[in-house]
C-alpha positions in Angstrom: 43.2 188.6 199.9 44.6 188.3 196.3 48.0 189.2 197.6 47.8 186.4 200.2 46.7 183.8 197.6 49.6 184.8 195.3 52.1 184.4 198.2 50.7 180.9 199.0 50.9 179.9 195.4 54.6 181.1 195.2 55.5 179.1 198.3 53.9 175.9 196.9 55.8 176.3 193.7 59.1 176.7 195.6 58.3 173.6 197.8 57.5 171.6 194.7 60.7 172.6 192.9 62.9 171.9 195.9 61.4 168.9 197.5 59.0 167.3 195.0 59.8 164.4 192.6 62.3 165.2 190.0 61.4 164.3 186.4 63.8 161.6 185.0 64.6 160.5 181.5 64.1 157.0 180.1 66.0 154.2 181.9 69.1 153.2 179.9 68.7 149.6 178.6 71.7 147.3 179.2 73.8 146.5 176.2 76.7 144.2 175.3 80.0 145.6 173.8 80.1 142.5 171.5 77.3 140.5 170.0 78.6 137.6 167.8 79.4 134.5 169.8 81.0 131.2 168.9 80.4 128.3 171.3 83.0 125.6 170.5 83.5 122.2 171.9 82.4 118.6 172.0 79.0 117.0 172.9 78.6 119.1 176.0 78.4 122.1 173.6 76.4 120.4 170.9 73.7 119.6 173.5 73.8 115.8 173.8 71.6 114.2 176.5 70.9 110.7 177.7 67.5 109.4 176.6 66.1 106.3 178.3 65.3 103.3 176.1 63.4 100.1 176.8 65.0 96.7 176.5 66.2 93.6 178.3 69.0 93.3 180.7 71.5 93.1 177.8 70.4 96.4 176.4 71.7 99.8 177.5 69.1 101.8 179.5 69.7 105.0 177.6 71.0 106.3 174.3 72.7 109.6 173.4 70.6 112.2 171.5 71.6 115.7 170.5 68.9 118.3 171.2 70.1 121.6 169.8 67.4 123.6 171.6 68.5 122.2 174.9 72.1 123.0 174.4 73.8 125.7 176.6 74.5 127.9 173.5 70.8 127.9 172.5 69.7 128.7 176.1 72.5 131.3 176.4 71.1 133.2 173.4 67.6 133.2 175.0 69.1 134.7 178.2 71.0 137.3 176.2 68.1 138.4 174.1 65.9 138.7 177.1 68.3 141.0 178.9 69.6 142.9 175.9 66.3 143.5 174.2 67.6 146.4 172.1 70.2 144.1 170.6 68.1 141.0 170.2 68.1 141.2 166.4 71.9 141.3 166.2 72.8 138.8 168.9 74.0 135.5 167.5 75.4 132.4 169.1 76.9 129.8 166.7 76.9 126.3 168.2 80.0 124.5 166.9 79.8 121.5 169.2 80.9 118.1 167.8 80.0 115.0 169.8 82.9 112.6 170.6 85.6 115.1 169.6 89.0 115.1 171.4 90.8 118.4 172.2 93.4 117.6 169.6 90.7 117.2 167.0 89.1 120.4 168.2 92.3 122.4 167.9 92.6 121.3 164.3 89.0 122.2 163.5 88.9 125.5 165.4 90.4 127.9 162.9 87.9 127.1 160.2 84.9 127.2 162.6 86.1 130.6 163.9 86.5 132.1 160.5 83.1 130.8 159.4 81.3 132.3 162.4 82.9 135.8 162.2 82.5 135.8 166.0 83.9 138.5 168.2 83.4 136.4 171.4 84.5 132.7 171.7 83.3 130.3 174.4 85.5 127.2 174.3 85.0 124.1 176.5 86.7 120.9 175.4 89.0 118.1 176.6 87.0 115.5 178.5 87.2 113.0 175.7 90.4 111.1 176.1 91.6 113.2 179.0 93.0 110.3 180.9 95.1 109.4 177.8 96.3 112.8 176.8 96.7 114.2 180.3 95.9 117.7 181.7 99.1 119.4 180.6 99.0 118.6 176.9 95.2 119.1 176.8 95.6 122.6 178.2 98.2 123.3 175.5 95.8 122.4 172.8 93.3 124.7 174.4 95.9 127.4 174.5 96.3 127.1 170.8 92.6 127.8 170.3 92.6 130.7 172.7 95.6 132.3 170.9 94.0 131.8 167.5 90.8 133.5 168.7 92.7 136.4 170.2 94.7 136.9 167.0 91.4 137.6 165.3 90.5 140.1 168.0 87.9 137.9 169.8 87.3 138.0 173.5 87.7 134.4 174.9 85.9 132.6 177.7 87.4 129.2 178.7 84.9 126.8 180.3 86.1 124.3 182.8 85.1 120.7 182.7 81.7 120.0 184.3 81.5 117.6 187.3 80.5 114.0 186.6 78.8 111.4 188.8 80.9 108.5 190.0 80.0 104.9 189.2 78.1 105.6 186.0 79.0 104.5 182.4 80.7 107.7 181.3 81.8 109.2 184.7 85.3 110.6 184.8 88.1 110.5 187.4 87.5 113.6 189.6 91.3 114.0 190.1 91.8 114.3 186.3 89.0 116.8 186.0 90.3 118.9 188.9 93.9 118.8 187.6 92.8 119.8 184.1 90.6 122.6 185.4 93.6 124.0 187.3 95.7 124.0 184.2 92.9 125.7 182.2 92.5 128.4 184.9 96.3 129.1 184.8 96.3 129.1 181.0 93.3 131.5 180.8 94.9 133.9 183.2 98.2 133.9 181.2 96.3 134.4 177.9 94.0 137.2 179.1 90.9 135.0 178.8 88.0 134.7 181.2 87.9 131.4 183.1 84.4 130.1 183.7 84.2 127.7 186.6 81.5 125.2 185.8 82.9 122.5 187.9 82.7 124.0 191.4 79.5 125.9 190.6 77.6 122.8 189.5 79.2 120.2 191.8 76.7 120.7 194.6 73.9 120.2 192.0 75.5 117.3 190.2 72.8 114.7 191.0 70.1 116.9 189.5 72.0 118.5 186.5 74.0 115.5 185.2 72.2 112.8 183.3 72.0 109.0 183.5 75.4 108.3 181.9 77.2 110.3 184.6 78.8 112.8 182.2 76.3 114.6 180.0 74.0 117.3 181.5 70.3 117.1 181.6 68.3 119.8 179.9 68.2 121.5 183.3 71.9 121.1 183.5 72.5 122.8 180.2 70.3 125.7 181.4 72.5 126.0 184.5 75.6 126.0 182.2 74.1 128.8 180.2 73.5 130.8 183.3 77.0 130.4 184.5 78.4 131.4 181.1 76.0 134.3 181.0 77.0 135.6 184.4 80.6 135.7 183.2 79.6 137.4 180.0 77.6 140.1 181.8 80.6 140.8 184.1 83.1 141.1 181.3 81.1 142.6 178.4 78.1 144.5 179.6 78.4 148.2 178.9 78.6 150.1 182.2 
């Protein structure tokens, strides 16, 4: 009887070893290869939104207000800290957005902002202000200068396209100008080994819900969507596999 019990016990042990659950180690947490970000651009980086105001017919129906916590850089940081929890303390996103800035002015300001941030990742999105005057070709060359300056310092660069606008509103843009400029930005990014982030085509189907009353600046929901689009590109390019 004892021999029989011993044999059953041995068989059970073999079955467990061969077909039972295999102990596993702790799941590896996702991480990023770079953690210091500089978000550079104009009011769409700063986080400017349209806020309604009261008044008579002669008064505008909204005013422009910068809400840093609504900006896409701020929301991008929240997304990154949630996914890369083990790096949350060292993740940083510097918001260097300046409302009203043209791409020429941005190109002149960029080197100082980059040096001050000590960033190893640059997100640059600029050019909508004065685009119809400067034109897509020259605007893209100013952007190229910023991309090259960032790469000289060893930074990984993400080039954001122009976002869609809503026709017929106070600050809406010519769609043909935006499409032409975005095409130049995509070509330039490819040539300069930068990542092109297509905000225009991604957000175009949602434009009526993510672009604010002036037809140009995103709503707070729109900035969240911008952050998500940038974050998807960052994950694809910088997450450690």
